[in-house]
C-alpha positions as CSV (number, residue, x, y, z in Angstrom):
1,M,8.5,-22.1,27.0
2,A,6.6,-25.4,26.0
3,T,7.9,-27.4,22.9
4,F,7.1,-30.7,21.3
5,T,8.8,-32.7,18.8
6,K,7.5,-32.4,15.4
7,T,6.8,-35.8,13.6
8,N,6.0,-34.7,10.1
9,G,5.5,-31.4,8.2
10,T,8.1,-28.8,6.6
11,T,8.6,-25.3,7.1
12,Q,6.5,-24.5,4.4
13,P,4.0,-21.8,5.6
14,V,0.5,-22.9,6.8
15,F,-1.4,-19.9,4.7
16,A,-1.2,-18.7,1.1
17,L,1.5,-16.5,0.2
18,D,1.9,-14.3,-3.2
19,V,3.1,-17.6,-4.9
20,A,1.3,-20.9,-5.5
21,N,4.5,-22.7,-5.2
22,G,2.9,-26.2,-4.1
23,S,4.2,-27.8,-1.1
24,I,8.1,-27.8,-0.6
25,A,9.5,-31.2,0.2
26,G,11.6,-31.4,3.7
27,T,14.8,-31.9,1.8
28,A,14.4,-29.0,-0.7
29,N,17.0,-26.6,-0.7
30,V,15.6,-24.0,1.5
31,A,17.6,-21.0,0.2
32,A,16.2,-21.6,-3.2
33,Q,12.6,-21.3,-2.3
34,G,12.9,-17.4,-1.7
35,P,11.8,-15.5,0.9
36,V,9.0,-16.0,3.2
37,Q,6.9,-12.8,3.9
38,L,4.6,-13.2,6.8
39,A,3.9,-9.6,7.2
40,G,1.9,-9.6,3.7
41,P,2.6,-9.1,0.3
42,K,5.3,-6.6,-1.5
43,L,3.9,-2.9,-1.2
44,D,4.5,0.2,-3.3
45,F,4.9,3.2,-1.3
46,F,4.1,6.9,-2.4
47,T,3.8,10.2,-1.2
48,L,1.2,12.8,-2.8
49,T,1.6,16.3,-1.6
50,A,-2.0,18.5,-2.2
51,N,-1.8,22.3,-2.8
52,A,-3.7,22.9,0.6
53,A,-4.3,21.3,4.1
54,L,-6.4,18.5,4.0
55,T,-8.0,19.6,7.6
56,N,-11.6,19.3,6.2
57,A,-11.2,16.8,3.4
58,G,-12.0,13.8,5.4
59,N,-15.9,13.6,5.3
60,V,-17.6,10.7,3.8
61,N,-17.6,12.5,0.0
62,G,-14.8,14.5,0.4
63,Y,-11.4,15.1,-0.9
64,L,-9.6,12.7,0.5
65,N,-12.2,10.2,0.1
66,N,-12.3,10.5,-3.8
67,V,-8.7,10.4,-3.8
68,L,-8.3,7.2,-2.2
69,T,-11.3,5.6,-4.3
70,A,-9.8,6.9,-7.5
71,V,-6.2,5.3,-6.4
72,Q,-8.0,2.0,-5.9
73,Q,-9.4,1.7,-9.4
74,I,-6.1,0.0,-10.4
75,G,-4.6,-0.9,-7.1
76,T,-5.5,-1.9,-3.4
77,I,-4.5,0.8,-0.6
78,A,-3.0,-1.6,2.1
79,M,-2.5,1.6,4.4
80,Y,-2.5,5.4,4.1
81,Q,-1.9,8.3,6.3
82,A,-3.0,11.6,5.9
83,G,-2.6,14.9,8.2
84,A,0.7,14.1,10.0
85,V,2.1,16.8,7.8
86,A,-0.2,19.3,6.1
87,G,-1.5,18.4,2.7
88,V,0.5,15.0,2.4
89,I,-1.0,11.7,1.8
90,N,1.1,8.6,2.4
91,I,-0.2,5.5,0.8
92,A,1.0,1.8,0.3
93,I,-0.4,0.2,-2.5
94,Y,-0.8,-3.6,-3.4
95,P,0.1,-5.2,-5.8
96,S,3.8,-3.8,-6.3
97,G,4.0,-2.6,-10.0
98,A,0.2,-1.4,-10.2
99,Y,1.4,2.4,-10.2
100,T,4.2,4.4,-11.5
101,T,4.3,7.9,-10.1
102,S,2.7,9.4,-13.4
103,T,-0.1,6.8,-13.4
104,L,-0.9,7.4,-9.6
105,V,-1.0,11.2,-10.3
106,T,-3.2,10.8,-13.2
107,A,-5.6,8.4,-10.9
108,A,-5.3,11.1,-8.0
109,Q,-6.1,14.2,-10.0
110,T,-9.4,12.8,-11.0
111,A,-10.6,14.0,-7.2
112,N,-9.1,17.5,-7.8
113,A,-11.3,20.3,-6.4
114,T,-14.0,17.8,-5.0
115,G,-15.9,17.6,-1.9
116,G,-16.5,21.2,-2.1
117,L,-12.9,21.9,-1.3
118,N,-10.5,23.7,-4.1
119,I,-7.8,21.0,-3.4
120,G,-5.7,19.3,-5.9
121,I,-2.5,17.2,-6.4
122,P,-0.2,18.7,-8.9
123,T,1.8,16.4,-11.2
124,A,5.1,17.3,-9.7
125,N,3.8,16.4,-6.2
126,V,3.8,12.5,-6.1
127,T,7.0,10.7,-5.2
128,A,7.9,6.9,-5.0
129,A,8.5,7.2,-1.3
130,A,6.4,7.4,1.9
131,T,7.2,8.2,5.4
132,F,4.6,6.9,7.5
133,T,4.8,8.1,11.4
134,N,3.4,6.6,14.5
135,L,3.6,3.1,13.1
């Protein structure tokens, strides 16, 4: 593997992270600078379980689209998975803390029974965890 000898610079990432901490001196205490998250910002994970299968819910103005749109009024969905288990929507939301389970279910319920389908997400069917498959 080819290498070269650095003549200047530090271990400061060359792209923006979640904190605007300015430049870090090369003699700074590296441990005190905090973690470097190269994969992106911290995400909150949630599972929403609908009261019916989402088989026909993916059309442009359908139920799934309406749920995702409603959730993104406050946070940004970094990734989601629907359909791995019937009726389950797993989502990862940025920024962390944008939603609690109760505020998330309130947002998601604005899409209940839309898109020509009688689907809804009951209040008890939102958990602050998600298991994505095949990632």
